[in-house]
N, C-alpha and C positions, 0 to 999 in steps of 0.2 A: 768561277765565282759561283756557277748556276747551282751545285749540289748545294752550297748551304742556302742562299735564296730561297729553293725547292724545298728542303727541310722546314723554314724559316713559314714557308707558305702552308704547308703539310702542320705545322705544331696550330698557326696564328687560327688555321680552317676546323683542325678539331677543338681550340679553346670554343669557339664560337657554337660549336654544335653541340658542345658541352653545356655552356649555357644556357641555349634552349631546350635540352633538354631538363635541365632543373627547374627552370618557367616554367615547361609544361607541365612535369610532375607536379608542380607546387598548385598550379591552375585546376589540376585534372581531378577529381574525388579519387579516393582510394581504390585500384579493381577488386580487392579482397573480397568486397563484400559483393560483388555482382559474380564472382565465382563461387561465393556461398549459395547465392541463387539460381545461377546455373544461367545466368541470362543476364542481358547488359541493363544494368542498374537502371531503376525509373526513381523519380524524384516523390517518396515518401508523404503521406499524406501529414499533417499536422496543423495544431492548432493558428489559430490569425486572426489579428484584429479586426474586430467588428466596425463596417462601416455602415451604418442609416443608409437605405435609399431614397431618393426624393421622390420615390411613386406614395403619391397620397391616399390610394387605393390599399395598397398591404400595409395591414397591423404588424412592422417588425419585432415588439414586443408583447407576446399577446399573454405571457407568463402574467400574470397580475399582482397576485400571492401565494404566499404559504403559509400555512396556519399546524401546530403540530402539536399535539395534547399526546404528555406523558402520563403514564399510571405506573405510577415503581409501589410492585408490593413484594417485601420481602428480598427477594433476591432479582425477581421476573419485572422486567420494564414489559408493558403493552404502550407498543405506540402507533398513531393514529396521525398519517400527512396527508393532509387536503391542499391541494393544487388549485387553482381560479385562473383558467383559461378565460377572456374574452377578446371579441374579435371587434375593434374598435374601429377597422377599415372597413373597404364597401365590395372586399370581392370576397370570397369564400377562400378559409387555408385552410391548410396543415400545419400544426405545433410540433416541433421537434425537441425536446429538450434532456439535455445531461446533468444525473446530478451524484450524487455521490451517496451509500449508504454504509451502516455499519457494517464491517466485517464478521458481526455474530449476526447478524439480521437475518431470523427466519420468517422471509414474508411470505404472508397465508393470506391475503386480501385484496381485492381490488373492486371498489366501487365506484361507477359511473351517475352523475345527475345532471338532468338534462332538461331547463323549465321542470313540470309537474314529475316527470319520469327519472324511475331507480331503475339500472342497469347493472344485475353482480356479474361480476369476470369469471371468466373459466378458465381453469388452469389447463393448457394443452403444449403438447411436444413444437419446440420454436418454430420449424418449418412451418407445423401447419396453422400453427398461431399467423405467423405473417402472410399465408396465403387467405388467411381467415379474413384479417386484415384490409389485405389488398383488394379483395372481392368486394367489401365492405364499400370503402374508396371510391372503386371505380363505381358503383352504384348509387354511388351521392349518398351514404348510411353515415353517420355520425358513427365513429367505433374509438379505443385505446386500447395502445398496446402497451404492455410493458417488458423489456426486456433488460437482463441479466450481462452485460457484455464481462465484467469482474466480480468478484465476490464484493468490491467495494464501488462498481459502476456501474449506472443503472440509465436507461432511457423510455423517457416515455414518449408516445406518436398519438397523436390526439387529434384524426382526418373529418373536412367536414365541419369545421365551428365556421357558421352562416354569418353573415355580421349584424351584430348585436346581441350574438350569442353568448350565452354566460353558461361554462361547463366546467363542473368540478369533478376533480377526480381525488380518490379517497385512497389511500394505500396502507394498508394496517402490518404489523410484524411485531414479533415478539424476541425479547434479545435475554442472556443469562448475564447478570453483573457481576462479576469474581473481583472479591476483594483484593487487596496486595496491601500485606503490612496492617490488616485493621481496616484500610481506607476506600471506600467503595467511589465509582467513576462510573457517572454515565456522559458517552461522548455524544453527541448528535452531528452529523459529517455536513459539513454546508455547500461545498464547491468543491468540484473535480479540477482538482492544478492542472496547468495547461504538460501534456507531456513529451519530452523529446521523444521521437522516433525514433527509434536506431533501424537499419533495413535489415539487422539480427535478428529483429524483433517477428516474431510469427502474425502479431496484429502491426505488421508495416503497411498495411492499407485498409485498415478497418477502419468505418466508415465514424463512430464515434469519436476517434481519435482528432481529425480534422472540426473540431471546435473551433466558434466564432467568441473570441476573448474581446471583454473589454479594456481600454487605455487604462493604466494606473490609475488610481484615485476616482473613476468612474461609479459610480451606485448603478445597481441593475433596474432601481428602478420597479420594482415589484416588490409590495410590503411581504416583513415577516414577521409573525407572531410565536409566540410557545409559550405554554405554561406545561408547569407539571406537578403533579403531587404525590408524594412519597408516604405508605402506610409502615410503618414499622412496628413489628414483636415490642422492641424497644426504647426507650429514648434516644433522641438524633441531635449526636454532639454539634461538632462541627460544621459550617456547611457554606462555599464560597465557592465560585466559579471566577481563575485567573483569566477566564478572554471575555466576558458580557457581564455589563451592570446588570444588576439580578434585586427583585423585592423580595422577602421572604416574611412571611406569616405562619406562625407554628401554633398547633395547636393540642387536645387530650394529651397533656403532660411531656409536651414536646414527640410525642409518638407518630403525630403525623407535620406536614410541613407544606405548603402550597408556595410553589415559585412562577413567577413571570418575569422577563426580560424586561427593564426600565429603559423606557423612552429616554434614545439618546440622540445625539445628533450625528455620530457616524453611523454608517452602514452595519447593520448585524450580519449579513449575511454572505460574506469575502470571510470565512474563518471558521471553524468548528468552535460550534459548541462544547465546554466539556461544564460538568459540576463534579466537586469534591464534595463526599460527606464522610464524617464518620457517627460510629455509634458509640453511646456513653460507653465507659469502662473500656474501649476500644475492643469494644465482642466483632467477632463478624456472626452470620445467623449459618453455625457449624449443624452440620445435622443430616438426618435424613427424609425424606419424603417422598410419598408413594401415591401417585393419583391409579383410584382404580377406573377401568374404563366400562362405558355408560352403554350400553346392553347388549345381549346377545352375540358374542363374537367381538367383538370389542376388545383390543390391546391395552393394557393397564403399563405404567411407565414407572420408571423413578430416579429420581437424583440425590447424588450424595454432596455432600460439601465439605471438609474435613479438614479444618485445623492444624497446622502445620506444627512440630514445635518449634520456637524461638531459635533464631540463627545463632551459633556458638562460636567463637572466633577458635580457628583452629588454633594445636599446638606449633606447632611447625609444618610452613606452608613452602614447597618446594617451587622453586624458580621457575617462571614463566617468562615466555617471546611472546611482545605483541606484534601486530601489524596494526595498522589505524587508516582505514581506508578512506579518506576523504572526499566529498565530492566539491568541487569548485565551479559548477559550470555557471551558468547564466542565471538559472532560476534561485540559485544561492545568494547571489550578488544581495548584499545590505544584513538587512534584520537576521536571516539565517545563518548567513556564516558566519556574521559576527558570533551571533548567539553558540555557533558550533565551535568558533574559536576558543570562548569563553567556556563552554564545557571540554574543551580538549585542555583546556591547563589545569585544571582539575583531574581528569585524567590522566594525564602522565603528570603531575607532580605529587598520584597516590601511589605510582609504581617504586617497587620496593630498588633498594642498589643491584639485589641481585638478579633482578628482573633484566630483560633485553628489550628492544624495541627497533622500531621502523614504522617511518609514516609515507604511505603510497599517498599524492595527490593525482587527480584525476578529475579532466572533466570529457576534452575530446580526444586528447592523449592521456598518457599520464606518467609519473615521473615517481619515481625512491626517490626520498630524500638522503640514502646511505646504501651503499653497495652492499651493505651485510649489516645484521643487528649488531646494535652497540647498544655499552650498557647503558641500563637508567641513570645517569650522574647529573649532579643537577647541571653540568655544564652541556651534556650532551640533549637534557632538556631543554635547557633555555634555547641553543642552537635551533631546537626544531621547532620552536615555538616560534621564533624570531624569522624562520622562511613561514611559517602558513598566514603569521597574522600579515607580508608582504602581498600576497593574493586577493584582490578586491571580487573574485569572480565572474567569470566569463565562458562561452564556450558551450559546445554541447554537452550530454551526460552519455558517455560511453561505458555502462556499468560492466559488461561482459569482460570486455579486454584487460579493464584494472582488475579483478576477481582472477582472473588465469595468469596473470604476472604475478598477484599473490601466491596462488598455490600451485607455481612453478619457484617461488623461492626456496633454496636449501635450508634444511631445519638441521640442529646438530641433535644427535640420538638421545635418547631420556632427557628430552625436557617438551613442557608441555607448552602446545602455540594456541592463542585464541587469536581470532580475526575479530576487529570493531568498524563494523559499518556508519558512518558519519553519511548522510546524504537526506535529501526531502522524498527522494523516491521518485522523480518524476520523469519515470519510462515506459515503457510496455513491454519490458526482457522480463518478466517476472517468470514467467516459467522457465527461460533458458535461466534464469540468474539460479532458480530453487533448484535444478539439475544441477546445474554444478557445483554448487554448495555441498551437496548430498553427497553428489559422485567422492568431494572430496573431501568428507568427513574426518576420515581416519588423518590427517595430516594437522587439522584443527579445526576448534566447536569455533563460533561466529554468535555475537550479537550485535543487535541493529538501533542505533538511534536514528531516529524520524524526527529532524530541525524542523521548525515552520508551523505557520497558522494553519496549513491546512495539507500537512504531507499524506500523500499515500500509504494507509497501512497496511493495504494489503500486504505488501512489498516487506513491509517493514518487520510486519507479523510474522510473515513467509518465509523470509530469511533468520530469523533467530528459531523457527519450527524445526528447519531445515536441517541450520551448526546445529540444534541441539542446545539452544540459549535462551535469551530473553528477548523480547524488545521494550525499549523506554522511547516515547513521544515527549521532547520539547516544547510545547508552544510560549513559552515566556523565558527569558533568562535565570529568572526566579529560580526555575526549577535545575537549573544544570548543576548548582551544588549538592541537591537533594538526590539526586538520578544519579551522579558520580559516587554517590556513597552508596548510592543501594546497586553499583555497579561492583565495586570493590568488595560487598560483601559478597555477591553471587559467589565471582570469582573463587575467594578464599574458601570459602566452606559451605556446599552443598545442605541442605536443610537434610534433605531425607536420600538415602539410595538404594537399591534393591528392594523396592518398593513392590509389595504383592496386596490384593486383595479376594476374599472370596468369601462367600455367601454360604451359610448353615442355617437349613429348615428353608430358606425361600428358594424357589423353582427361579431363580432368574437367568436373562438370558441376552442375547445380542448386545453385548456390553462394550463402553465405549471411555476411554481408548481401552481400542484389545492388551495393549501394556502397556505398565504404568512408568512415565519417564520419570529422571529425576527430578527431587522437586529444589530451585533454584529460590533464592530471598523466602519471601513469608507469602508465597501464596499456596491458597490452597489446594488440596487433592478434590479430582472433579471430576465424577464417575457419573455416567448415563447408561440405562437401560432399561429392557423389560422385563416383567416378573408376572407369575401365573399360579393361580389358584390361592390359598389361605395367606392373607400375611402375618408371618410370623417366624422367628428364627433372628436370625442377627447376622450382621456384616463388621468380619474384621479384617481392618486392614494392618500390616506388618512392612518392618522396614529396618534401615537402619542408620540411627542420626550420629550426629558429632561425640554425642556421650552414649551412645551404646543403641543397642536395642531397643526399637520403640514398636507400641502395639498400640491400637485403639479399636473400643468394639461399642457398636451400634443397637440397639434393639430393633426387632419390629415389629412393630405393634397397629393397635386401633390409632393411636395418637400419632402416629407417623402418616396415615391416612390422609389426603387432601385433595377432598371430591371436586376442589373448586377449579385445582392446578391443570386443568384441563392444557394448556401451553406447553405441559411437560411432553408432550405429541410433536409439534412444532419441534421442539427445541433439541432435541433426541434426532429427529431425521434428519436435521439439520446438522449437528454435530457429526453422523453418519458420511452425510454429504460432503462436509467439509475434509473427513478422512479421507475420502476416494477421491475429491478434490486432489489434492497432496499430493497424492499415490500417482496420478494420474500426470500433474505436472514433472514427478519426478521420472516416471517413466518411459512418457512421451506416449505416441500412439491416440485413439480411440477406442480401446480394449472395456473402459470403464464405464464409456456414457450410454448403453443399454441399463446397467445398474442405477445410475445417475439420475438418468432418465422417467426409470419405473419410480425412485423414491420422491421425483419429485410430483411427477402424477398422483401416486397413492397419496400422499400427505400434503397435497396441495398448495408447494412449494415452490416459488420462483428459483430457478437454478440456470446454469447457462447452457441445460439443454429444453427449457419447461417458462412458457411465458404466459403471461395473465393475456386474455383477450376479450372487451366489450365490445357488444354492436348492437349501437338501437336500431331495432328492423322499419323505423320509418324511413321512407326515403326522402330526404329533406333536399338535396341537391339535385337540382335535376340538371346542371350544367356540368359533371364535379370533372370534365378537364379543364375548366378556366379555374380550377383552384389551384393556389399557389405553396407549396412548401417555403417555412419560415421556422428556422433554428434559430433557437432563444441562446441571447451571448450569455456565458460565463462572466463573471467578476475574477479583478484579477484575483489572489490569492493575498490576503492583510502584508504586507512587506516583504511583496515578489515583485523582483524588479520586471520590466518594461520584458529584459536579456533574458528574460526563459523564451521569450518567443524570438530570440534571435534577432530584435529588431530594435532595442536600445541604442543608447546613444553611442556614438562609435568610439571607438578607442580607448568603451570603457572596461573592456574584460580581454584577454587575450587566454588561447589556449596553455597549457600546461605543457612547458619545454621539453619535449619525448626525445624516446629512439624512433627512428624512419621504420616504416612498413617493410616489410621482407620483399618488397615489392621493391620498393625503393632504395635499396641496400641494393638489387641486385641490379638494378641500373646503373645506381655509382659505381659498382665493381665492375660491371663492362665500359665505361670511361674512361674509367682507370686504367682497364687494360688497353686500352686501344691508345691510350697516351704514351702509358711505358713503351708499347710495339711502334709506336712511331718513332719516340724518341732513342729506342735503340738501331731503329733502322736508319736514322738519322747519322747516327753517330758511327756506324759502319759505314755510310756515301761519304762519310766528310773525309775531305782531299786531304786535309789538313790535319787526319790522328797520325801517329804514328805508329809507323809495323813494324813488326819482330822481325 
């Protein structure tokens, strides 16, 4: 009887060992990320909830107000943002503030006002600017440093703000407003949403990501005001904001409009400000604009904005396969995910019976709703929607594994595939995502939907560019039907293909983009460039529309000259820098760093490699070592749950049930092999076993 008892002890011991292995695997972080980094995994910096100190000598909320002044002339917006910092404590402080910016902004100026002194900032290479700032700080001089971390994330630092000081920092930028289907939109981002900081990201240890965030429903405490003036060559039609209450005054036969934020009981700075307007007759300012350089050797610039033909439904549409990649992480809990569900009902409901589809849900892990694409029948669509509705949002935001799984999915021959990503974009893996999408462009194109009150537009727009698709941003559930219909039109019939542009008689060069993409929807064709010589000749655009060959010409003459359009200089440089940034994101490395830096320095623009630095030469703080740094907290974006910071109510959201990591599968295989081996050994040693 000894052998059976021994076998049972081995069997029981192995079961205990297996259980312990599983518990350890559940309790430990997946080792895959550490292996990717080549070192033990470290805790990444991440947003945290702001807790105000009890020390009355330190002012923990030094940003007292932000004032925004916008002037829109034609298609160009000139924006001035004034941040007021005041130290109401008794110790000198250094204020640090992370804030968002438009992805299209050409930031070209910074001014600091301290009492009666005005200091104009200088553009410098980023590391040099940091050195100058740190030197000024150590010397006790008041200084301001403006840096760009991402095209839509900036950081302001102001050193040596003495007790009682009022410091005003004014930054200036230009932006091109590109109409869509005859509608113009001006967006002023208000708040940087909390980012899930994946260890897969090259930004895993970036200082700006670890931003203090106020609890849900807590106002920032700083004042915010905005005024806009619109000057149009034709009458302005409908003008509205779905995000904020506004007051509008019109004049000059509706060709001018002044807009201000209406006083409201709720905070204004916890969501993006979006203003939509149309021109009478659904017109857009289509045509050619030339800016002649001022002075000897000055460069001259042009902008062409050309209205494409109307979208025409295609006569025959080939079946397509769709994969909807839906973010159900903690930051999507509540309003964003509810809006995403409503939008997905429209998107899935618009599929044709000949189409196939699948849905991948992701947070910290991911799950495909079906092992293979299924026909877009009513029953399959309802089943998918019912599953999506059952999720409330929770967990982290592992976008890269989700995209990798999508691109690994097999696809039938001669079937076009479209990937649709739905997310708020609160991640730090932008570069890695863009590279992955572009490398797999031969497998599928990609459209990106940003859902929420303050989405990461850099990610949404960059994914769409890399995937040769179109970005969509939905800040209100009312927009879901309209944006779903626009997506359908784009998929079914590109407006223009095989598009080419040439100048005849005008010496044009440094044209951006260098190759024109297909035109989707009703977005105009945009061309930037330089010119020299006499303003004469014509611009010719040719392409293929749904109705056949398309051609449009624009004469170059004195009427196209715009001596006041100096903003074209910054806008051209910003567009060239953006193209280089895209290329750098896709190919990795820093080969294009020198080109981007040179453009930033030459044209006085903020880039990821150039910064603005302003230093007051008066030594004001005689004991700079006694100064303390204060990180200005940001409000939680409207509608975003505290689950975005991983500290929401217990049990309010779970990870998506997904397949185990390869390392976990390997461990399971080892344990099962041990069990099988011991079982065979026990059977061989069992004396009761019959022998032949």
